[in-house]
C-alpha positions as a Markdown table, in Angstrom:
| # | Residue | x | y | z |
|---|---|---|---|---|
| 1 | Met | 88.7 | 146.8 | 129.7 |
| 2 | Ile | 91.6 | 144.6 | 128.7 |
| 3 | Phe | 94.8 | 145.8 | 126.9 |
| 4 | Lys | 97.3 | 143.4 | 125.6 |
| 5 | Ile | 101.0 | 143.9 | 124.9 |
| 6 | Thr | 102.3 | 143.2 | 121.4 |
| 7 | Glu | 105.2 | 141.0 | 122.6 |
| 8 | Ser | 106.6 | 139.6 | 125.8 |
| 9 | Val | 108.7 | 141.8 | 128.1 |
| 10 | Val | 110.9 | 141.3 | 131.1 |
| 11 | Val | 110.5 | 143.8 | 133.9 |
| 12 | Pro | 113.8 | 144.6 | 135.7 |
| 13 | Gly | 113.9 | 144.1 | 139.4 |
| 14 | Ala | 113.9 | 146.9 | 141.9 |
| 15 | Thr | 117.2 | 148.7 | 142.8 |
| 16 | Lys | 118.5 | 151.0 | 145.5 |
| 17 | Asp | 119.4 | 154.6 | 144.9 |
| 18 | Ser | 122.3 | 156.5 | 146.6 |
| 19 | Ser | 120.1 | 157.1 | 149.7 |
| 20 | Gly | 119.1 | 153.5 | 150.1 |
| 21 | Asn | 115.6 | 154.0 | 148.8 |
| 22 | Thr | 114.0 | 151.3 | 146.7 |
| 23 | Val | 113.6 | 152.3 | 143.0 |
| 24 | Pro | 111.0 | 150.1 | 141.2 |
| 25 | Gly | 112.1 | 148.5 | 137.9 |
| 26 | Lys | 110.2 | 149.6 | 134.8 |
| 27 | Ile | 109.9 | 149.0 | 131.1 |
| 28 | Thr | 107.9 | 150.5 | 128.2 |
| 29 | Ala | 105.7 | 148.3 | 126.0 |
| 30 | Lys | 103.2 | 148.8 | 123.2 |
| 31 | Val | 99.7 | 147.7 | 123.9 |
| 32 | Phe | 96.4 | 147.3 | 121.9 |
| 33 | Ala | 92.8 | 147.1 | 123.0 |
| 34 | Asp | 91.3 | 143.6 | 123.4 |
| 35 | Val | 88.3 | 144.7 | 121.4 |
| 36 | Ala | 87.4 | 147.6 | 119.0 |
| 37 | Asp | 85.5 | 150.2 | 120.9 |
| 38 | Asn | 85.8 | 153.9 | 121.4 |
| 39 | Lys | 85.4 | 153.4 | 125.2 |
| 40 | Tyr | 89.0 | 152.2 | 125.1 |
| 41 | Asn | 90.1 | 155.8 | 124.3 |
| 42 | Leu | 91.5 | 156.6 | 127.7 |
| 43 | Ala | 93.1 | 159.7 | 129.2 |
| 44 | Ala | 96.8 | 159.7 | 130.0 |
| 45 | Asn | 98.0 | 158.5 | 133.4 |
| 46 | Thr | 95.4 | 155.8 | 133.7 |
| 47 | Lys | 96.5 | 153.0 | 136.1 |
| 48 | Phe | 96.4 | 149.4 | 134.9 |
| 49 | Thr | 96.9 | 146.1 | 136.8 |
| 50 | Val | 98.1 | 142.7 | 135.5 |
| 51 | Pro | 95.1 | 140.4 | 135.9 |
| 52 | Gly | 97.1 | 137.3 | 135.1 |
| 53 | Phe | 98.9 | 137.5 | 138.4 |
| 54 | Lys | 95.5 | 137.5 | 140.2 |
| 55 | Glu | 94.2 | 134.6 | 138.2 |
| 56 | Gly | 97.4 | 132.7 | 138.8 |
| 57 | Gly | 97.3 | 133.2 | 142.6 |
| 58 | Phe | 100.3 | 135.6 | 142.7 |
| 59 | Asp | 98.5 | 138.2 | 144.9 |
| 60 | Glu | 101.8 | 139.8 | 146.0 |
| 61 | Leu | 102.9 | 140.4 | 142.4 |
| 62 | Tyr | 99.4 | 141.6 | 141.5 |
| 63 | Ser | 99.7 | 144.3 | 144.2 |
| 64 | Ala | 103.3 | 145.2 | 143.5 |
| 65 | Ile | 103.3 | 145.5 | 139.7 |
| 66 | Ser | 101.1 | 148.0 | 137.8 |
| 67 | Ala | 101.3 | 150.0 | 134.6 |
| 68 | Thr | 100.5 | 153.6 | 133.5 |
| 69 | Asn | 99.9 | 155.1 | 130.1 |
| 70 | Glu | 102.1 | 158.2 | 129.6 |
| 71 | Asn | 100.0 | 159.4 | 126.7 |
| 72 | Ala | 96.3 | 159.2 | 126.0 |
| 73 | Phe | 94.9 | 156.2 | 124.1 |
| 74 | Ser | 93.1 | 157.2 | 120.9 |
| 75 | Gly | 91.8 | 155.6 | 117.7 |
| 76 | Gly | 89.3 | 153.3 | 119.2 |
| 77 | Tyr | 86.2 | 153.1 | 117.0 |
| 78 | Val | 83.4 | 150.7 | 116.0 |
| 79 | Gly | 81.4 | 151.1 | 112.7 |
| 80 | Leu | 81.9 | 152.9 | 109.4 |
| 81 | Arg | 84.2 | 155.8 | 109.5 |
| 82 | Phe | 84.4 | 158.8 | 107.1 |
| 83 | Thr | 88.0 | 159.2 | 105.8 |
| 84 | Val | 89.6 | 161.4 | 103.2 |
| 85 | Asp | 92.6 | 160.4 | 101.1 |
| 86 | Glu | 95.6 | 162.4 | 102.4 |
| 87 | Ala | 96.9 | 163.2 | 98.9 |
| 88 | Glu | 93.6 | 164.5 | 97.7 |
| 89 | Leu | 93.1 | 166.4 | 100.9 |
| 90 | Ser | 96.5 | 168.1 | 100.5 |
| 91 | Asn | 95.8 | 169.1 | 96.9 |
| 92 | Ala | 92.4 | 170.4 | 97.8 |
| 93 | Lys | 93.8 | 172.4 | 100.7 |
| 94 | Thr | 96.5 | 173.9 | 98.5 |
| 95 | Ser | 93.9 | 175.0 | 95.9 |
| 96 | Leu | 91.6 | 176.4 | 98.6 |
| 97 | Glu | 94.4 | 178.4 | 100.2 |
| 98 | Thr | 95.3 | 179.9 | 96.8 |
| 99 | Glu | 91.7 | 181.0 | 96.3 |
| 100 | Leu | 91.6 | 182.5 | 99.8 |
| 101 | Arg | 94.9 | 184.3 | 99.2 |
| 102 | Asp | 93.6 | 185.9 | 96.0 |
| 103 | Ala | 90.2 | 186.8 | 97.5 |
| 104 | Leu | 91.9 | 188.5 | 100.5 |
| 105 | Leu | 94.4 | 190.4 | 98.3 |
| 106 | Thr | 91.4 | 191.7 | 96.2 |
| 107 | Arg | 89.7 | 192.9 | 99.4 |
| 108 | Val | 92.9 | 194.7 | 100.4 |
| 109 | Ala | 93.0 | 196.5 | 97.1 |
| 110 | Asn | 89.3 | 197.4 | 97.2 |
| 111 | Glu | 89.0 | 198.2 | 100.9 |
| 112 | Lys | 92.2 | 200.0 | 101.6 |
| 113 | Pro | 91.4 | 203.3 | 103.4 |
| 114 | Ala | 91.7 | 206.5 | 101.5 |
| 115 | Asn | 95.0 | 208.3 | 101.9 |
| 116 | Phe | 96.9 | 205.2 | 103.1 |
| 117 | Val | 99.6 | 203.2 | 101.4 |
| 118 | Val | 100.0 | 199.4 | 101.4 |
| 119 | Phe | 102.7 | 197.2 | 99.9 |
| 120 | Asp | 101.8 | 193.8 | 98.5 |
| 121 | Ser | 105.1 | 192.3 | 99.7 |
| 122 | Ala | 104.2 | 193.2 | 103.3 |
| 123 | Val | 101.3 | 190.8 | 103.4 |
| 124 | Val | 101.4 | 188.0 | 106.0 |
| 125 | Phe | 99.0 | 185.1 | 105.7 |
| 126 | Ser | 98.0 | 182.5 | 108.3 |
| 127 | Phe | 95.8 | 179.4 | 107.7 |
| 128 | Glu | 93.9 | 177.1 | 110.1 |
| 129 | Ser | 92.6 | 173.8 | 108.8 |
| 130 | Leu | 89.1 | 172.9 | 110.2 |
| 131 | Ala | 87.9 | 169.3 | 110.4 |
| 132 | Pro | 86.5 | 168.0 | 107.1 |
| 133 | Thr | 82.8 | 167.0 | 107.0 |
| 134 | Glu | 80.8 | 164.6 | 104.8 |
| 135 | Ser | 78.2 | 166.0 | 102.5 |
| 136 | Ser | 74.9 | 164.2 | 101.7 |
| 137 | Glu | 76.4 | 163.1 | 98.4 |
| 138 | Gly | 79.2 | 161.2 | 100.2 |
| 139 | Gln | 81.8 | 163.8 | 99.3 |
| 140 | Ala | 84.1 | 165.6 | 101.7 |
| 141 | Ile | 83.7 | 169.3 | 102.5 |
| 142 | Ile | 87.0 | 170.8 | 103.6 |
| 143 | Lys | 87.2 | 174.1 | 105.4 |
| 144 | Glu | 90.1 | 176.5 | 105.9 |
| 145 | Lys | 90.2 | 179.6 | 108.1 |
| 146 | Ala | 92.4 | 182.3 | 106.6 |
| 147 | Ala | 93.7 | 185.6 | 108.0 |
| 148 | Leu | 95.6 | 188.4 | 106.3 |
| 149 | Gln | 97.7 | 191.0 | 108.1 |
| 150 | Ile | 99.4 | 193.9 | 106.5 |
| 151 | Pro | 100.9 | 197.1 | 107.9 |
| 152 | Ile | 99.4 | 200.3 | 106.4 |
| 153 | Phe | 100.9 | 203.8 | 106.3 |
| 154 | Arg | 99.3 | 207.2 | 106.1 |
| 155 | Asp | 100.6 | 208.6 | 102.9 |
| 156 | Thr | 101.5 | 212.1 | 104.2 |
| 157 | Glu | 103.3 | 210.6 | 107.2 |
| 158 | Leu | 105.3 | 208.2 | 105.1 |
| 159 | Ala | 106.2 | 210.9 | 102.7 |
| 160 | Ser | 107.3 | 213.2 | 105.5 |
| 161 | Tyr | 109.4 | 210.4 | 107.1 |
| 162 | Leu | 111.2 | 209.6 | 103.9 |
| 163 | Ala | 111.8 | 213.3 | 103.2 |
| 164 | Lys | 113.3 | 213.8 | 106.6 |
| 165 | Ala | 115.5 | 210.7 | 106.1 |
| 166 | Thr | 116.8 | 211.6 | 102.6 |
| 167 | Ile | 116.5 | 215.3 | 101.9 |
| 168 | Pro | 119.0 | 217.7 | 103.6 |
| 169 | Gly | 117.3 | 220.8 | 105.0 |
| 170 | Tyr | 113.8 | 219.3 | 105.0 |
| 171 | Glu | 111.8 | 221.0 | 107.8 |
| 172 | Asp | 108.5 | 219.1 | 108.1 |
| 173 | Glu | 106.8 | 220.8 | 105.2 |
| 174 | Pro | 103.7 | 219.0 | 103.8 |
| 175 | Val | 104.9 | 216.6 | 101.1 |
| 176 | Arg | 103.6 | 213.6 | 99.2 |
| 177 | Ile | 105.1 | 210.6 | 97.3 |
| 178 | Asp | 104.3 | 211.0 | 93.6 |
| 179 | Asp | 105.0 | 207.4 | 92.6 |
| 180 | Val | 104.7 | 205.0 | 95.5 |
| 181 | Gly | 105.1 | 202.1 | 93.1 |
| 182 | Gln | 108.8 | 203.0 | 92.9 |
| 183 | Leu | 109.2 | 201.8 | 96.5 |
| 184 | Ser | 109.9 | 198.1 | 97.4 |
| 185 | Phe | 109.0 | 196.8 | 100.9 |
| 186 | Ala | 110.9 | 194.0 | 102.6 |
| 187 | Tyr | 111.0 | 192.7 | 106.2 |
| 188 | Asn | 114.5 | 192.9 | 107.7 |
| 189 | Glu | 114.1 | 189.7 | 109.7 |
| 190 | Ala | 113.5 | 186.3 | 108.0 |
| 191 | Thr | 109.7 | 186.7 | 107.9 |
| 192 | Ser | 107.7 | 184.0 | 106.2 |
| 193 | Thr | 104.5 | 184.8 | 104.3 |
| 194 | Glu | 102.9 | 182.5 | 106.8 |
| 195 | Gly | 102.6 | 183.8 | 110.3 |
| 196 | Ser | 101.3 | 186.5 | 112.5 |
| 197 | Leu | 102.2 | 190.1 | 113.0 |
| 198 | Asp | 100.1 | 190.8 | 116.1 |
| 199 | Ala | 102.3 | 188.7 | 118.3 |
| 200 | Arg | 105.2 | 191.2 | 117.7 |
| 201 | Asp | 106.0 | 194.3 | 119.7 |
| 202 | Ser | 107.4 | 195.9 | 116.5 |
| 203 | Ile | 108.3 | 195.1 | 113.0 |
| 204 | Ser | 111.5 | 196.0 | 111.2 |
| 205 | Phe | 111.6 | 196.6 | 107.5 |
| 206 | Lys | 113.4 | 198.4 | 104.7 |
| 207 | Leu | 112.1 | 200.5 | 101.8 |
| 208 | Thr | 114.2 | 200.8 | 98.7 |
| 209 | Gly | 113.7 | 202.7 | 95.5 |
| 210 | Gln | 113.8 | 206.2 | 94.0 |
| 211 | Pro | 110.4 | 207.8 | 94.5 |
| 212 | Arg | 109.7 | 211.4 | 93.7 |
| 213 | Ile | 108.8 | 213.5 | 96.8 |
| 214 | Ile | 106.6 | 216.5 | 96.0 |
| 215 | Trp | 106.0 | 219.5 | 98.2 |
| 216 | Thr | 102.2 | 220.1 | 98.5 |
| 217 | Phe | 100.0 | 223.1 | 99.0 |
| 218 | Asp | 96.3 | 223.7 | 99.8 |
| 219 | Gln | 94.7 | 224.4 | 96.4 |
| 220 | Glu | 91.4 | 225.6 | 97.9 |
| 221 | Arg | 93.2 | 228.1 | 100.1 |
| 222 | Leu | 95.1 | 229.4 | 97.1 |
| 223 | Lys | 91.9 | 229.8 | 95.1 |
| 224 | Asn | 90.4 | 231.8 | 97.9 |
| 225 | Asp | 93.6 | 234.0 | 98.1 |
| 226 | Leu | 93.4 | 234.6 | 94.3 |
| 227 | Leu | 89.7 | 235.4 | 94.4 |
| 228 | Gly | 89.2 | 238.9 | 92.9 |
| 229 | Ala | 92.9 | 239.7 | 93.4 |
| 230 | Ser | 94.9 | 241.7 | 90.9 |
| 231 | Lys | 97.0 | 239.8 | 88.4 |
| 232 | Thr | 100.0 | 241.7 | 89.7 |
| 233 | Ala | 99.5 | 240.4 | 93.2 |
| 234 | Leu | 100.2 | 236.8 | 92.1 |
| 235 | Thr | 103.9 | 236.9 | 93.1 |
| 236 | Ala | 103.1 | 238.3 | 96.6 |
| 237 | Ile | 100.3 | 235.7 | 97.1 |
| 238 | Leu | 102.6 | 232.8 | 96.1 |
| 239 | Gly | 105.1 | 233.9 | 98.8 |
| 240 | Ala | 102.9 | 232.1 | 101.3 |
| 241 | Tyr | 103.2 | 228.9 | 99.3 |
| 242 | Pro | 106.8 | 227.8 | 99.3 |
| 243 | Ala | 105.9 | 224.5 | 97.7 |
| 244 | Ile | 105.2 | 226.4 | 94.4 |
| 245 | Glu | 108.4 | 227.1 | 92.6 |
| 246 | Arg | 106.8 | 229.3 | 89.9 |
| 247 | Ala | 103.4 | 229.9 | 88.5 |
| 248 | Glu | 101.8 | 231.3 | 85.4 |
| 249 | Ala | 98.4 | 233.0 | 85.4 |
| 250 | Val | 96.0 | 232.8 | 82.4 |
| 251 | Val | 93.0 | 235.1 | 82.7 |
| 252 | Arg | 90.3 | 235.2 | 80.2 |
| 253 | Pro | 89.3 | 237.4 | 78.6 |
| 254 | Phe | 93.0 | 238.5 | 78.3 |
| 255 | Trp | 92.2 | 242.2 | 78.9 |
| 256 | Lys | 91.0 | 241.5 | 82.5 |
| 257 | Arg | 93.4 | 242.7 | 85.1 |
| 258 | Ser | 92.1 | 240.6 | 88.0 |
| 259 | Phe | 91.3 | 237.0 | 88.9 |
| 260 | Pro | 87.6 | 235.9 | 88.8 |
| 261 | Asp | 85.4 | 236.7 | 91.8 |
| 262 | Lys | 83.8 | 233.2 | 91.9 |
| 263 | Leu | 85.7 | 230.1 | 93.1 |
| 264 | Glu | 84.1 | 227.9 | 90.4 |
| 265 | Asn | 85.8 | 230.1 | 87.7 |
| 266 | Ile | 89.3 | 229.5 | 89.1 |
| 267 | Ser | 91.1 | 226.3 | 88.3 |
| 268 | Ile | 94.6 | 225.3 | 89.2 |
| 269 | Thr | 96.7 | 222.9 | 87.1 |
| 270 | Glu | 99.8 | 221.4 | 88.8 |
| 271 | Ser | 102.8 | 220.8 | 86.5 |
| 272 | Leu | 105.7 | 218.6 | 87.8 |
| 273 | Glu | 109.1 | 219.1 | 86.4 |
| 274 | Glu | 112.2 | 216.9 | 86.7 |
| 275 | Gln | 114.9 | 218.2 | 89.0 |
| 276 | Gly | 116.9 | 220.8 | 87.2 |
| 277 | Gly | 114.2 | 221.2 | 84.6 |
């Protein structure tokens, strides 16, 4: 295989280093294959000789002077080659990535585990372009691999964490966030929407907003406590439910003095009031 340089070069002579060792002269030149063929795609660090020295009878120079390619040679090809216009490819990739984003976000909304909270602004996307292929109609088929990562939070744990951080005197009672939409999520570091979260040991973020934190209680347990109990026992029963500020019992018919003795006949309606209301 013959490679030719694009223009003449002068190779500097050898020199001596500080220890008196001979240091060969060298120069960098651009080359091209003598003929078009993919066999000219060579790996890096292939050794080359200068055949002109041999043909001219300069055996000493032929033995002393050689060349090495620092980088692999590529691009050699014979025949028709499938190509895609770069501008069209870029536009198609942008459109495809947008569709993939929308599809993945829809899956997050539909497949989010029950009793967990996600924030749209916490989404991190990564894309990998796969090699385009040619269809039977002579068109290009482009492929993109997309991944979506997003931290999720168990709703009760998040509510308890926020209560502990913001409400004086809170003592790990069960609470919930009534309006998660009031919270805004943002990464503390300069995090792009393109990247990967699994390469990090931890993530740092901030939550801002004014959500309403509600103390919760076990409705089924309360129903069982009320089952068949006297109406006058309501206050004592509610003593075991500090999350309930006050309650009103409506028993029908009005003349009955006790709660129903069947669970299906007891219903509990929660009423939330603004602070100070």
